[in-house]
N, CA, C and O atoms as a CHARMM CRD file, in Angstrom:
* protein
*
  256
    1    1 MET  N    103.77700  84.85500  72.60900 PROA 1      0.00000
    2    1 MET  CA   104.62200  83.70700  72.36900 PROA 1      0.00000
    3    1 MET  C    103.70600  82.45700  72.39000 PROA 1      0.00000
    4    1 MET  O    102.83000  82.33500  73.24600 PROA 1      0.00000
    5    2 ARG  N    103.89900  81.65900  71.55800 PROA 2      0.00000
    6    2 ARG  CA   103.16100  80.37600  71.53300 PROA 2      0.00000
    7    2 ARG  C    104.01200  79.22600  72.25900 PROA 2      0.00000
    8    2 ARG  O    105.19300  79.03700  71.96500 PROA 2      0.00000
    9    3 THR  N    103.42800  78.57300  73.09500 PROA 3      0.00000
   10    3 THR  CA   104.13000  77.48000  73.78900 PROA 3      0.00000
   11    3 THR  C    103.11900  76.35500  73.95400 PROA 3      0.00000
   12    3 THR  O    101.91800  76.55000  74.14200 PROA 3      0.00000
   13    4 THR  N    103.71100  75.13600  73.86600 PROA 4      0.00000
   14    4 THR  CA   102.80500  73.97700  74.02400 PROA 4      0.00000
   15    4 THR  C    103.13400  73.42800  75.43300 PROA 4      0.00000
   16    4 THR  O    104.28700  73.19000  75.79300 PROA 4      0.00000
   17    5 LEU  N    102.03500  73.24300  76.20500 PROA 5      0.00000
   18    5 LEU  CA   102.19300  72.71500  77.62800 PROA 5      0.00000
   19    5 LEU  C    101.25700  71.51700  77.79200 PROA 5      0.00000
   20    5 LEU  O    100.14400  71.46800  77.26800 PROA 5      0.00000
   21    6 ASP  N    101.76100  70.59600  78.52100 PROA 6      0.00000
   22    6 ASP  CA   100.97600  69.40800  78.91200 PROA 6      0.00000
   23    6 ASP  C    100.57800  69.55200  80.35000 PROA 6      0.00000
   24    6 ASP  O    101.32200  69.17400  81.25500 PROA 6      0.00000
   25    7 LEU  N     99.35200  70.12500  80.57300 PROA 7      0.00000
   26    7 LEU  CA    98.84400  70.42700  81.91000 PROA 7      0.00000
   27    7 LEU  C     97.68200  69.50800  82.23000 PROA 7      0.00000
   28    7 LEU  O     96.93800  69.11400  81.33200 PROA 7      0.00000
   29    8 PRO  N     97.51000  69.14800  83.54300 PROA 8      0.00000
   30    8 PRO  CA    96.37900  68.39000  83.94000 PROA 8      0.00000
   31    8 PRO  C     95.17300  69.21900  83.76900 PROA 8      0.00000
   32    8 PRO  O     95.11200  70.34000  84.27500 PROA 8      0.00000
   33    9 GLU  N     94.14800  68.68000  83.03100 PROA 9      0.00000
   34    9 GLU  CA    92.95500  69.45600  82.73100 PROA 9      0.00000
   35    9 GLU  C     92.20800  69.88200  83.97100 PROA 9      0.00000
   36    9 GLU  O     91.75800  71.02600  84.04700 PROA 9      0.00000
   37   10 GLU  N     92.05300  68.98200  84.97400 PROA 10     0.00000
   38   10 GLU  CA    91.33500  69.32400  86.21800 PROA 10     0.00000
   39   10 GLU  C     91.99000  70.46000  86.96800 PROA 10     0.00000
   40   10 GLU  O     91.31100  71.34000  87.49800 PROA 10     0.00000
   41   11 LEU  N     93.32600  70.44100  87.01300 PROA 11     0.00000
   42   11 LEU  CA    94.11100  71.50300  87.69300 PROA 11     0.00000
   43   11 LEU  C     93.87600  72.81900  87.02800 PROA 11     0.00000
   44   11 LEU  O     93.68900  73.83900  87.69200 PROA 11     0.00000
   45   12 LEU  N     93.88400  72.80600  85.67900 PROA 12     0.00000
   46   12 LEU  CA    93.69800  74.09700  84.85700 PROA 12     0.00000
   47   12 LEU  C     92.27700  74.61600  85.11800 PROA 12     0.00000
   48   12 LEU  O     92.08000  75.81200  85.33200 PROA 12     0.00000
   49   13 LYS  N     91.28900  73.71000  85.09700 PROA 13     0.00000
   50   13 LYS  CA    89.99600  74.19000  85.37000 PROA 13     0.00000
   51   13 LYS  C     89.83400  74.74900  86.77600 PROA 13     0.00000
   52   13 LYS  O     89.15700  75.76100  86.95900 PROA 13     0.00000
   53   14 GLU  N     90.40400  74.14800  87.71300 PROA 14     0.00000
   54   14 GLU  CA    90.39900  74.75800  89.05400 PROA 14     0.00000
   55   14 GLU  C     91.01700  76.14000  89.08600 PROA 14     0.00000
   56   14 GLU  O     90.45200  77.07800  89.64800 PROA 14     0.00000
   57   15 VAL  N     92.19000  76.25500  88.47200 PROA 15     0.00000
   58   15 VAL  CA    92.82900  77.59400  88.41100 PROA 15     0.00000
   59   15 VAL  C     91.96000  78.66400  87.69300 PROA 15     0.00000
   60   15 VAL  O     91.95100  79.83500  88.07300 PROA 15     0.00000
   61   16 MET  N     91.23800  78.22100  86.65200 PROA 16     0.00000
   62   16 MET  CA    90.41000  79.14900  85.95700 PROA 16     0.00000
   63   16 MET  C     89.25800  79.54800  86.83800 PROA 16     0.00000
   64   16 MET  O     88.83400  80.70300  86.79600 PROA 16     0.00000
   65   17 LYS  N     88.73500  78.64200  87.63400 PROA 17     0.00000
   66   17 LYS  CA    87.64600  78.97000  88.57700 PROA 17     0.00000
   67   17 LYS  C     88.12100  79.88500  89.68000 PROA 17     0.00000
   68   17 LYS  O     87.47700  80.88700  89.98900 PROA 17     0.00000
   69   18 LEU  N     89.25500  79.53800  90.27900 PROA 18     0.00000
   70   18 LEU  CA    89.79700  80.34800  91.33500 PROA 18     0.00000
   71   18 LEU  C     90.17100  81.71400  90.95200 PROA 18     0.00000
   72   18 LEU  O     89.99700  82.64700  91.73600 PROA 18     0.00000
   73   19 THR  N     90.70000  81.88500  89.72800 PROA 19     0.00000
   74   19 THR  CA    91.17900  83.19200  89.24300 PROA 19     0.00000
   75   19 THR  C     90.11000  83.94200  88.52600 PROA 19     0.00000
   76   19 THR  O     90.33100  85.07100  88.08700 PROA 19     0.00000
   77   20 ASN  N     88.91900  83.33100  88.39100 PROA 20     0.00000
   78   20 ASN  CA    87.84700  83.94900  87.66400 PROA 20     0.00000
   79   20 ASN  C     88.20600  84.39400  86.21900 PROA 20     0.00000
   80   20 ASN  O     87.81800  85.47000  85.76400 PROA 20     0.00000
   81   21 THR  N     88.95000  83.53000  85.53600 PROA 21     0.00000
   82   21 THR  CA    89.31900  83.73400  84.13300 PROA 21     0.00000
   83   21 THR  C     88.53600  82.89900  83.26000 PROA 21     0.00000
   84   21 THR  O     88.01900  81.86600  83.68400 PROA 21     0.00000
   85   22 THR  N     88.40800  83.30900  81.98100 PROA 22     0.00000
   86   22 THR  CA    87.51300  82.60400  81.04700 PROA 22     0.00000
   87   22 THR  C     88.39000  81.76100  80.02600 PROA 22     0.00000
   88   22 THR  O     87.88800  80.82000  79.41100 PROA 22     0.00000
   89   23 THR  N     89.60100  82.09700  79.88100 PROA 23     0.00000
   90   23 THR  CA    90.44700  81.22500  78.98600 PROA 23     0.00000
   91   23 THR  C     91.64900  80.68200  79.67300 PROA 23     0.00000
   92   23 THR  O     92.08700  81.20500  80.69700 PROA 23     0.00000
   93   24 LYS  N     92.18200  79.64200  79.12000 PROA 24     0.00000
   94   24 LYS  CA    93.38200  79.03600  79.69900 PROA 24     0.00000
   95   24 LYS  C     94.52500  79.99500  79.67300 PROA 24     0.00000
   96   24 LYS  O     95.26300  80.07700  80.65500 PROA 24     0.00000
   97   25 SER  N     94.71200  80.71700  78.62000 PROA 25     0.00000
   98   25 SER  CA    95.79200  81.63800  78.51100 PROA 25     0.00000
   99   25 SER  C     95.71900  82.72100  79.56800 PROA 25     0.00000
  100   25 SER  O     96.73500  83.09600  80.15300 PROA 25     0.00000
  101   26 GLU  N     94.54200  83.21400  79.80800 PROA 26     0.00000
  102   26 GLU  CA    94.34100  84.20500  80.90000 PROA 26     0.00000
  103   26 GLU  C     94.72800  83.62100  82.23000 PROA 26     0.00000
  104   26 GLU  O     95.41400  84.27100  83.01900 PROA 26     0.00000
  105   27 ALA  N     94.30400  82.40900  82.49200 PROA 27     0.00000
  106   27 ALA  CA    94.56700  81.75000  83.80100 PROA 27     0.00000
  107   27 ALA  C     96.07000  81.64300  84.00500 PROA 27     0.00000
  108   27 ALA  O     96.62000  82.05500  85.02600 PROA 27     0.00000
  109   28 ILE  N     96.71400  81.06800  82.98100 PROA 28     0.00000
  110   28 ILE  CA    98.23800  80.85100  83.11400 PROA 28     0.00000
  111   28 ILE  C     98.92900  82.18000  83.26200 PROA 28     0.00000
  112   28 ILE  O     99.84500  82.32000  84.07200 PROA 28     0.00000
  113   29 LYS  N     98.49200  83.18600  82.47200 PROA 29     0.00000
  114   29 LYS  CA    99.19200  84.47900  82.61800 PROA 29     0.00000
  115   29 LYS  C     98.94600  85.06100  83.99400 PROA 29     0.00000
  116   29 LYS  O     99.86200  85.63600  84.58300 PROA 29     0.00000
  117   30 TYR  N     97.78700  84.93800  84.50500 PROA 30     0.00000
  118   30 TYR  CA    97.46800  85.44400  85.85600 PROA 30     0.00000
  119   30 TYR  C     98.29000  84.81300  86.90600 PROA 30     0.00000
  120   30 TYR  O     98.81200  85.50100  87.78200 PROA 30     0.00000
  121   31 VAL  N     98.42900  83.50100  86.85200 PROA 31     0.00000
  122   31 VAL  CA    99.23800  82.75800  87.82100 PROA 31     0.00000
  123   31 VAL  C    100.75600  83.16100  87.73200 PROA 31     0.00000
  124   31 VAL  O    101.43100  83.38900  88.73500 PROA 31     0.00000
  125   32 ILE  N    101.20600  83.22400  86.52200 PROA 32     0.00000
  126   32 ILE  CA   102.65300  83.56600  86.34100 PROA 32     0.00000
  127   32 ILE  C    102.91900  84.97200  86.87200 PROA 32     0.00000
  128   32 ILE  O    103.95200  85.18100  87.50800 PROA 32     0.00000
  129   33 GLU  N    102.02000  85.96500  86.63700 PROA 33     0.00000
  130   33 GLU  CA   102.17200  87.26000  87.11700 PROA 33     0.00000
  131   33 GLU  C    102.19400  87.29400  88.67500 PROA 33     0.00000
  132   33 GLU  O    103.01500  87.98100  89.28300 PROA 33     0.00000
  133   34 ARG  N    101.28200  86.54200  89.27900 PROA 34     0.00000
  134   34 ARG  CA   101.18600  86.48000  90.68700 PROA 34     0.00000
  135   34 ARG  C    102.49100  85.89500  91.31700 PROA 34     0.00000
  136   34 ARG  O    102.94700  86.34600  92.36800 PROA 34     0.00000
  137   35 ILE  N    103.04900  84.90900  90.65200 PROA 35     0.00000
  138   35 ILE  CA   104.32700  84.25600  91.15900 PROA 35     0.00000
  139   35 ILE  C    105.43200  85.25700  91.14900 PROA 35     0.00000
  140   35 ILE  O    106.15900  85.41400  92.13000 PROA 35     0.00000
  141   36 VAL  N    105.57000  85.97800  89.97500 PROA 36     0.00000
  142   36 VAL  CA   106.59800  86.97200  89.88100 PROA 36     0.00000
  143   36 VAL  C    106.47900  88.05900  90.89000 PROA 36     0.00000
  144   36 VAL  O    107.47400  88.46700  91.49000 PROA 36     0.00000
  145   37 LYS  N    105.22900  88.56000  91.10200 PROA 37     0.00000
  146   37 LYS  CA   105.07900  89.62200  92.12000 PROA 37     0.00000
  147   37 LYS  C    105.38900  89.13700  93.51200 PROA 37     0.00000
  148   37 LYS  O    105.97800  89.87100  94.30600 PROA 37     0.00000
  149   38 TYR  N    105.00600  87.92300  93.82500 PROA 38     0.00000
  150   38 TYR  CA   105.23000  87.28200  95.10900 PROA 38     0.00000
  151   38 TYR  C    106.78300  87.21800  95.41900 PROA 38     0.00000
  152   38 TYR  O    107.24300  87.59000  96.49800 PROA 38     0.00000
  153   39 HSD  N    107.53500  86.72600  94.40700 PROA 39     0.00000
  154   39 HSD  CA   108.95800  86.61200  94.57900 PROA 39     0.00000
  155   39 HSD  C    109.69600  87.93100  94.61400 PROA 39     0.00000
  156   39 HSD  O    110.75500  88.03800  95.23200 PROA 39     0.00000
  157   40 ARG  N    109.16200  88.90300  93.97600 PROA 40     0.00000
  158   40 ARG  CA   109.73500  90.23500  94.05100 PROA 40     0.00000
  159   40 ARG  C    109.48700  90.83200  95.38300 PROA 40     0.00000
  160   40 ARG  O    110.37900  91.50100  95.90700 PROA 40     0.00000
  161   41 ARG  N    108.29900  90.63800  96.00300 PROA 41     0.00000
  162   41 ARG  CA   108.07800  91.09900  97.35700 PROA 41     0.00000
  163   41 ARG  C    108.92800  90.39500  98.39400 PROA 41     0.00000
  164   41 ARG  O    109.33300  90.98100  99.39800 PROA 41     0.00000
  165   42 LEU  N    109.19500  89.10200  98.12300 PROA 42     0.00000
  166   42 LEU  CA   110.05200  88.37800  99.03400 PROA 42     0.00000
  167   42 LEU  C    111.51200  88.95100  99.00300 PROA 42     0.00000
  168   42 LEU  O    112.15200  89.14400 100.03600 PROA 42     0.00000
  169   43 SER  N    111.94700  89.18300  97.86400 PROA 43     0.00000
  170   43 SER  CA   113.31200  89.73400  97.75900 PROA 43     0.00000
  171   43 SER  C    113.43500  91.09200  98.42100 PROA 43     0.00000
  172   43 SER  O    114.50600  91.42000  98.93100 PROA 43     0.00000
  173   44 ILE  N    112.37600  91.89700  98.43200 PROA 44     0.00000
  174   44 ILE  CA   112.40200  93.18600  99.03700 PROA 44     0.00000
  175   44 ILE  C    112.29800  92.99900 100.58400 PROA 44     0.00000
  176   44 ILE  O    113.00900  93.67600 101.32700 PROA 44     0.00000
  177   45 ILE  N    111.44000  92.11100 101.05500 PROA 45     0.00000
  178   45 ILE  CA   111.16700  91.90100 102.46200 PROA 45     0.00000
  179   45 ILE  C    112.44000  91.38300 103.18100 PROA 45     0.00000
  180   45 ILE  O    112.64100  91.66700 104.36200 PROA 45     0.00000
  181   46 LYS  N    113.29000  90.62600 102.46400 PROA 46     0.00000
  182   46 LYS  CA   114.39300  90.08500 103.21300 PROA 46     0.00000
  183   46 LYS  C    115.45900  91.21500 103.57600 PROA 46     0.00000
  184   46 LYS  O    116.34600  90.99700 104.40000 PROA 46     0.00000
  185   47 TYR  N    115.32800  92.39500 102.93600 PROA 47     0.00000
  186   47 TYR  CA   116.16800  93.48600 103.27900 PROA 47     0.00000
  187   47 TYR  C    115.60900  94.39400 104.33900 PROA 47     0.00000
  188   47 TYR  O    116.23400  95.36600 104.76300 PROA 47     0.00000
  189   48 ARG  N    114.42400  94.05200 104.74800 PROA 48     0.00000
  190   48 ARG  CA   113.72600  94.83200 105.73800 PROA 48     0.00000
  191   48 ARG  C    114.48600  94.82000 107.05800 PROA 48     0.00000
  192   48 ARG  O    114.91700  93.74600 107.47700 PROA 48     0.00000
  193   49 ARG  N    114.66300  95.86400 107.69000 PROA 49     0.00000
  194   49 ARG  CA   115.41600  96.05400 108.96900 PROA 49     0.00000
  195   49 ARG  C    116.83200  95.65700 108.84600 PROA 49     0.00000
  196   49 ARG  O    117.43100  95.36300 109.88100 PROA 49     0.00000
  197   50 LYS  N    117.44100  95.61100 107.71000 PROA 50     0.00000
  198   50 LYS  CA   118.81800  95.27300 107.56000 PROA 50     0.00000
  199   50 LYS  C    119.72300  96.53500 107.79000 PROA 50     0.00000
  200   50 LYS  O    120.87500  96.44600 108.21300 PROA 50     0.00000
  201   51 ASN  N    119.11400  97.69700 107.48200 PROA 51     0.00000
  202   51 ASN  CA   119.85100  98.93700 107.64500 PROA 51     0.00000
  203   51 ASN  C    119.25800  99.78800 108.73900 PROA 51     0.00000
  204   51 ASN  O    118.07900 100.13600 108.67500 PROA 51     0.00000
  205   52 ASP  N    120.02200 100.12500 109.71400 PROA 52     0.00000
  206   52 ASP  CA   119.51700 100.91600 110.85500 PROA 52     0.00000
  207   52 ASP  C    120.02300 102.32400 110.51300 PROA 52     0.00000
  208   52 ASP  O    121.21800 102.61000 110.60000 PROA 52     0.00000
  209   53 LEU  N    119.06300 103.21500 110.11400 PROA 53     0.00000
  210   53 LEU  CA   119.41100 104.51400 109.64200 PROA 53     0.00000
  211   53 LEU  C    119.57600 105.59700 110.70400 PROA 53     0.00000
  212   53 LEU  O    120.12100 106.66700 110.43300 PROA 53     0.00000
  213   54 ASP  N    119.11200 105.31600 111.88400 PROA 54     0.00000
  214   54 ASP  CA   119.24800 106.21700 113.03100 PROA 54     0.00000
  215   54 ASP  C    118.87800 107.64300 112.68400 PROA 54     0.00000
  216   54 ASP  O    119.70500 108.54600 112.81700 PROA 54     0.00000
  217   55 ILE  N    117.60700 107.87100 112.22500 PROA 55     0.00000
  218   55 ILE  CA   117.19300 109.13300 111.75900 PROA 55     0.00000
  219   55 ILE  C    116.27700 109.79300 112.89900 PROA 55     0.00000
  220   55 ILE  O    115.37200 109.15000 113.43100 PROA 55     0.00000
  221   56 ASN  N    116.54200 110.98400 113.20200 PROA 56     0.00000
  222   56 ASN  CA   115.77700 111.72300 114.19300 PROA 56     0.00000
  223   56 ASN  C    114.82200 112.56500 113.40200 PROA 56     0.00000
  224   56 ASN  O    115.20900 113.60700 112.87300 PROA 56     0.00000
  225   57 LEU  N    113.55300 112.13300 113.30300 PROA 57     0.00000
  226   57 LEU  CA   112.60400 112.90800 112.48800 PROA 57     0.00000
  227   57 LEU  C    112.26300 114.27200 112.97400 PROA 57     0.00000
  228   57 LEU  O    111.89900 115.13800 112.17800 PROA 57     0.00000
  229   58 ASP  N    112.36700 114.50000 114.27200 PROA 58     0.00000
  230   58 ASP  CA   112.11500 115.85400 114.84700 PROA 58     0.00000
  231   58 ASP  C    113.13500 116.80700 114.33400 PROA 58     0.00000
  232   58 ASP  O    112.76700 117.89500 113.89000 PROA 58     0.00000
  233   59 SER  N    114.43700 116.46200 114.36500 PROA 59     0.00000
  234   59 SER  CA   115.42300 117.37700 113.87600 PROA 59     0.00000
  235   59 SER  C    115.38400 117.51600 112.32500 PROA 59     0.00000
  236   59 SER  O    115.69000 118.57400 111.77500 PROA 59     0.00000
  237   60 THR  N    115.00100 116.42400 111.65500 PROA 60     0.00000
  238   60 THR  CA   114.88100 116.48200 110.22500 PROA 60     0.00000
  239   60 THR  C    113.77600 117.48900 109.83300 PROA 60     0.00000
  240   60 THR  O    113.90700 118.22800 108.85800 PROA 60     0.00000
  241   61 ARG  N    112.73800 117.49300 110.58500 PROA 61     0.00000
  242   61 ARG  CA   111.57700 118.35700 110.27700 PROA 61     0.00000
  243   61 ARG  C    111.66600 119.73000 110.96500 PROA 61     0.00000
  244   61 ARG  O    110.70100 120.49400 110.98000 PROA 61     0.00000
  245   62 ASP  N    112.84700 120.02400 111.53300 PROA 62     0.00000
  246   62 ASP  CA   113.04000 121.30900 112.16400 PROA 62     0.00000
  247   62 ASP  C    112.10900 121.47300 113.37400 PROA 62     0.00000
  248   62 ASP  O    111.65700 122.58700 113.63900 PROA 62     0.00000
  249   63 ARG  N    111.83100 120.47700 114.06100 PROA 63     0.00000
  250   63 ARG  CA   111.07800 120.56200 115.28200 PROA 63     0.00000
  251   63 ARG  C    111.97000 120.67000 116.52000 PROA 63     0.00000
  252   63 ARG  O    113.10400 120.19100 116.53500 PROA 63     0.00000
  253   64 GLN  N    111.43000 121.30600 117.54500 PROA 64     0.00000
  254   64 GLN  CA   112.22300 121.56100 118.69600 PROA 64     0.00000
  255   64 GLN  C    111.77900 120.84300 119.89700 PROA 64     0.00000
  256   64 GLN  O    112.38600 120.98200 120.95900 PROA 64     0.00000
């Protein structure tokens, strides 16, 4: 998809340097992917420890 963006040149150069990318498109794609992954992780983490399953692993694994 083609999109026109007005981005500060210095900021984009810094992103390219930090992400070790060679093109502006690669840099923007990299940053967008990282943001999406970050927010997906956050949405999963907020459910952590919300459910207390009370599982006895010894009995589940037929241990005595």
